[in-house]
C-alpha positions, 0 to 999 in steps of 0.5 A, a space after each residue: 092680821 096686820 093692815 097690809 095683810 088685810 089689804 092683800 086678802 081683800 085684793 086676792 078675791 079676784 085677780 085683775 089686769 090693772 093699769 097704774 099711771 104714775 106707777 114709778 113715782 113715790 105713791 105709784 111704786 108702793 101701789 104697784 108693789 101691793 097689787 103685785 103681792 096680791 097676784 094681780 097683773 100690773 102695767 106701770 105707765 110713767 113718763 119719768 118726768 118725776 118717777 124714778 126707775 129704781 122705784 120699780 126695778 125690784 118689781 121686774 122679777 115678776 112676770 105679771 109686771 110690765 113698764 111702759 114709758 108713756 105720757 098720759 096726755 097722749 092716748 093709750 089703748 090697753 084692755 084692763 079691769 082697773 085703772 089707778 090714775 096717779 100721774 102728775 107731779 105733786 110737789 110745788 117745785 115739780 108741778 110749777 116747772 112746767 105749769 102748762 103740762 101739769 094742767 094738761 096732765 090733770 085734765 087731758 090725761 084724765 080725759 084720755 083715761 076716762 075714755 079708756 075706762 068707758 071703752 073697756 068697762 074698767 073701774 077707774 081711780 083718781 088721785 086727787 088732792 087736798 089742794 082742791 081745798 086751797 087755803 081753807 076757810 074751814 078746819 078740818 076739811 070735809 069733802 063737802 067743802 068747795 074750797 078757797 083756791 086762787 085760779 091763777 096763782 103759782 099753785 093753780 096749775 095743780 090745784 085747778 087741774 085736779 079740780 077740773 079732773 074731778 069734774 070730768 070723773 063725775 061727768 063720765 060717771 053720770 053720762 057714761 055710767 063709768 065706775 069711778 073712785 075719787 080720793 083726796 090725798 093729804 100730805 103723805 111721806 115715806 120711803 121713795 120720796 125724791 131727795 129733791 122733792 121739795 116738800 117739807 118732810 123730804 126737805 127737812 130730812 135731807 137738810 138734817 142728814 147733810 147738816 145744813 140749815 133747816 129752812 122753814 117758810 113762814 114762822 113755822 106755826 102753819 100746820 099739816 097732817 102727815 100720813 105714812 105711805 103704807 097707810 095711804 096705799 091701804 086706803 087706795 085699795 080699800 076705796 077701789 074695792 068698795 061698792 060702786 055707790 061709793 064714788 067719793 070724793 073721800 079724804 085720805 090722810 092722817 088727822 093728827 095735826 102738827 105745826 111745821 116747827 114741831 116737824 122740824 124739831 122732830 126731824 132734828 131729834 131723830 137724826 141727831 143733827 146739829 142743823 139750825 132752823 132758819 126762816 124764809 118768807 112764806 110762798 104765795 097761796 101756801 095754806 095756813 092749816 091742813 087737816 082731813 076729816 076722815 069720817 067718810 073714809 072710816 065709815 065707808 072703808 073701815 080705814 084709819 091710819 096706824 103709823 105715828 109720825 115718829 115711827 114713820 119719820 124713823 123709816 123715812 130717815 133710814 131710807 134717805 140716809 141710805 140713799 145719801 150715804 150708800 157710796 160712803 158706806 156710812 149709816 146714820 143711827 136713828 133714835 
C-alpha cells in the first residue's frame, strides 16, 4: 500500500464535514482532493487573493464539494467537524503586497476560526510555518526553539502573524479546551504553485523553461530543505487524525538539505535549459539555513517524506511546462 493509499485508509474510518480555508491555493487544493477522495464532505473557503479557481475546478464534479468565496478576516458560521486553516499568502511577494491584511489574516482570521471551532466542538488545524524560527541560530530547527525573528522587517507581517496565531491556538486550547493541531511547514513545492509565486523553486523552473537568466539572491550558499506537496499533505492528515494530546507544534518538511546553487543546477539539468545563473543582493532577513528536525513527526505520526528532490522537480517541471506552453501545444521533455 502506498503512502497516499494509507492516508486515504486512515481518513475513511469516519466520514466528516470539513472546512478548508485557503482551499483553492497550492496546498489547500491538494488537501481538498485527498479529503474528497476519502469520502468526506469538503467546504473550500478562499478569498482568491492568491488562490486560483482552476486548482479546484476538477473537484466540482463531487456533490460533497462546495466553494465559498470569503475572507476569513470576516466571521463565518458553518457547522463542521474539522477545520484546516491554510488561509494566508505564503510567498514573500504576495504577503508583502498588503502586509497589514497579511497580519489580519494570520491573527483575526485565526481568531474567527477558533471561535467557530469552540462553538461547534470542531478540531482545528493551523498551518504555521518554519518562518517562525526566523534567521535561526540553531541548525536543524527543533520545535522547542523560540526563533530569531525581526518584529518589524519586511517579512514580519507573515513571521510575526504566524507566531501570534500559534499563541491564539494554544490559548484557546488551554482556556476553552479546543482540540488543536499546529504544524510548522518548511519549504514545499509541486504542481499548482503559481508561476508568479516568487518562491525559489517556481522562480527557477519558470526562468529555465523560458530560457531566461536564473536569478540567485546572495551567493547561492544559503540552504533550504524542499518537501514535495504530496508528502506534506500526507503529514497534514496524519496530524489531524492523531490523538488529542498531540497538539504540536510539529515540524513537517524534508530534512534533505540543498544549497540554492545546487537547486539551480538541478533545474537547469532537468529542463535542458541554456539559462545562465545571475546573482543579485540577498533580501533583508532572508534565512541563511533552513532544515527541519522531524523527530517528533516521525515518532508521533509515523511520517517521513518519500519523494526525492529530483523526482519531485520532474513532476513540477511537467506541470509548469504544460501551464506555460499549452496554447502553443509544445511539451518540453524532462530528463
